[in-house]
N, C-alpha and C positions, 0 to 999 in steps of 0.2 A: 745460719740455717733456721728456718721457722719452726715453731712448735707444731707438732702433729697431734690433733685431738681426736683422731679416729681410733685410738686404742693401741697405737704402735708401741708406745713406751711400755705399756703393761705387757704386750706380747713379747717385747724384747727382754723384759725382766724375767718373764716365765721361761724363755728360751735359755737365758744365762743360768737361771736357777736349775734347770734340768741338767745342764752340762756339769754343774758343780756336784749335783747329787749322784749322777750316774755316768759320768764321763760324757762321751759323745752321744747326741740324741740318736735314736734308732733310725735306720734308713726309711725314708718316706715320711718322717715326722715333719709337721709344718715348722718353718723357721720364722723368726722375727724379722722385721724389715732391716735391711742393710743400707749403708750410705749409698746413695745413687738410685735406690729403688723409687719407682713412681708409686706414690700412695694415692689410691683412688678414693675420692670423696664418696661416702655411703649415701645412698638415696634416702631422703627423709621417709620415715615409716608412714604408711597410709593410715588415714583416719576417716571417720564418718563425714560425709559431705556436710558443709555448713548450711544452715537454713538461710533461704533468701531473705533479704531485707526489702522494705518498701522502697522502690526506686523513685527518687525525686525527679520532677519534671526537668530540672537543669541537667540531669544525666542522660536524657534521651538522645540528644544529638551525638553525644560521645558513644552511646551504644550503637547508633546507626553507622558511625564511622568504623567502629570495631567490626561490625558485621561485614562491611565492605572490604576491610583489610583481610579478614579471614577468608572471604570468598575468593579474593585475588590470590591468596596463598594456596587455594585448592582445598580448603577445609569447609566441607558442607555437612549438613545434618548434625550440627553441633548446637548446644544450648548455652546461652549466655545468662548468667545469674548475677544480679547486683547484690553485694554483701557489704554492709558497713561494719568495719572492725575498728578497734581502738587505735590502730596505727594508720588508718585511712580508709578510703573507699576502694572496693575491689570490683572488677568485672571478672568473674570466674567462668572460664570456658570448660564445658563438660561434653565429652564425646567418647567414642570407642577407641580412637587411636590418635593421641596428641603428642607422640614422641617428637615428631618433626617441629611442632610448635614450641616445645620445651627446649630442645637442643641439648648439646653437651653441657652439663652442669648449669642448665638454665640460661645459657648465653643467648640463644635465639629469642627466648621469651623476654630477656632483658632488652635486646635490641628493638623488638616490636614495641615494647612498653615505652621506650625512649622516643621512637618515631611517633607513636600514637599521641603521647602527651605534648610533643612539640606541635603537632597539627592542631590538637584541641585548643592550645593556647596561643596560636599564631595571631598576632595583632591585638592580643588582650593584655592590657596594662594592669588593671585592677581586678581583684577577685578571680584570680586564676584558679583552676581546678586541676588536681592531679589524681589520676587513677592508677591502681595497680592491676595489671592484667595477669591473671593466674590461669593455670590449666590443671584441672582435676585436683585443686588444692595444693599443688606442688610448692608454690611460694609461701603459702600459709604454713605448711609443715616445716619448710626451711626456716621461716621466721621463728617458729617455736624452738627449733634446734639451735638457732643462733642466740636466742635469749638465754637458753640453758648454758650455752658455751660462754656467754658474757658473764654470767654469775659464777661459773666455775673458774674462769680466768681471774675475776675480781678476788676470789678467795685465795687463789694461788699467788697473785701479785702481793697481797697483804701478808701472806704467810712467808714468802720468800724475800719480800722487800726488794724486788727488782723488776724491770720492765719485762713484759711477755709479748712476743711477736706472734701474731696469728697468721694463718695461711692466707694466700692471696684470695680476695673476694671481689665480687661484683660491687659496683658503687651502691646499689640499693641494699645489698647485704651489709656493707660496712655501716651504712646509715642506721640499720636496725641495732647493731652492737653499740654504736655511738649513743643512740637514744636510750638504750637499756642501762647504760652506765653514766648518763649525763648528770644525774642528781646524786651520784655517789660522793660522799665526803672523803673517800679513801683513795680513789684512782682518777686518772684523766686519760683520755684517748686521743691519739693522733694517727693520721694516715700517712704512710711513707711509701716511696717508690713510684714507679711509672706503670701505667696500665700495659698489659694485663696482669702484671706482677705486683700491683699496688696492694698493700696490706695494712692492717690496723695494728697499732702497738698500744698496749695498755701499760701506763706508767703509774707507780705509786705517787701520791701527792705528797710533796714536801711540806713540812711544818711551817 
């Protein structure tokens, strides 16, 4: 069973502690997660929109392609902002209602991103460019969340000296965790399983 980092362990400990101190919890009291429960991933918290970066000329054909894709998806009256981040170049889509573009757990956004980059790089052998399509900063917030998770998992692996298995993630999300821990002298990472249940495992490095 994979580790849940959404606070379930803490909730379970509180629930058990409540039963020890006062017998059964009162009727209507929230319970901790039980085996078989579906734990829903919390949405990344919103933050202030990132400032736009100067868009290079090389990115303009990719922007035009993204505009066409969004139009064909029925998304109009949206703004596309180019943002250069440490992990790569982003096209952030901003608009009033982008839930359909994001999809459940970002799956639609991931699929659009894959198709988009495949088209951008078709027939290109050298100097390929890869962009991350975002919607209202969803993927940037998720990236921050995953970097925090990576550091917390590193500490836990070192403390407990055993592998820690993370929840199933999208390929782009696993890459963020891989990169966050790539330079660590204490742990290594591997992906295991088959999509869509493929997940990342953090191992302690052997001496």
